[in-house]
C-alpha positions, 0 to 999 in steps of 0.5 A, a space after each residue: 807715257 803719253 805726251 801732249 803737244 800744246 795747241 797754239 790758238 791763232 787769230 783767223 785771217 781775212 782772205 782778200 779777193 784777187 779782184 780787189 784793186 791793189 791797196 783797196 779796202 774790201 768793197 763788201 765791208 762798205 758797199 756804197 760809194 759816192 763820188 764825182 765824175 769830171 771829163 770832156 766829150 767829143 761829139 761828131 757834128 750833125 748834118 741836119 738840114 744842110 748839105 754838109 756836116 758840122 765840125 766835131 765839138 768838145 764839151 764838158 761832162 761833170 756830175 755826181 756818181 753813186 755805186 753799189 758793190 754787188 760782189 767784189 768784182 761787180 758794181 752797179 752805178 748811177 748818178 746825175 751828169 751834165 752833158 753838153 752837145 754842139 755841132 748841131 747845124 739846126 737853123 730855122 727861120 721865121 718870117 712876119 710881113 707887114 703891108 702897112 707902108 709897103 711890104 716889110 718882112 722881119 726874118 728871125 733865124 735861130 741857130 742852136 749852138 749847144 744843147 744842155 742835157 741832164 744824163 742819168 746812167 745805169 751801168 755795170 762796172 766789171 773788174 778785171 785783174 790788176 787795176 782794170 775794169 770795163 763798163 757797160 750799160 745805158 743812159 737816159 738823157 733829158 734835154 734841159 735847155 738850148 743856147 742859140 744864136 738869134 739873127 734878126 733882119 728887116 727885108 725891104 723891097 730893095 734892101 735887107 738890113 741886119 737888125 741884131 744878132 744875140 745869144 739867147 736861151 730857150 729855143 728847143 723846138 725841133 729837138 726831142 726832149 728825151 733820148 736813150 743811149 748805150 754806153 761802154 767804156 774802160 777804167 784804170 784804178 790809180 789808187 785812193 779812190 781815183 780812176 781814169 778812163 774813156 767811154 763811148 755813147 751811142 744814141 738809139 734814135 734821131 734827137 732831131 724831129 725830121 718833120 720840123 727841120 724837113 730832112 731825112 738824116 739820122 742825127 744820133 747823140 754820139 759822144 766819146 769821153 775821157 773821164 776822171 772819177 773820184 770817190 768822195 765817200 765809202 760807207 
């Protein structure tokens, strides 16, 4: 006599990749991520047309970030970031002379303090085991504006009078309007869509115009950043 053993039906179980971060939802269910990036960057000072380099400066980095999960282990990221850049050593002086009542020269010295950039990154986020990931890619930086100290002096035959010193926007002469840089970094996943890490940017060319500042020094847009990232939406 033949005996039949009952067959139990079981629900299929979903297998998660070991490359998911602990506690993270399968990134291939919803491939799109929209988030914010906050941090600070430190930039070495420029030498430009002086004999010494400016001091290193800190500046904020903030913006929106979009990522697409190509595979469970790889995300492509882009976004829009604000980046500041100080430590410029980029003085330029303009003179105009009036001979109506003797020689009177008005000298205007413009000293840019901070350059303001809109940055568009394109990077690959490559996940390692555990909570770690590496980033590599490139950035396109567009110069938006500059904040400068403007000093005006009246030069007379026997004396020099300081007229005024102001902070003004708009003096971007001598700086290239666009720059490209390579970037690489590290992220650590804290959970709940939050990551912290650091990265470095290496500018590919001189962002100052050597003919304008009359120097032969290569002043690249270099920056080291500490970053906090948070996912606002996952869809």
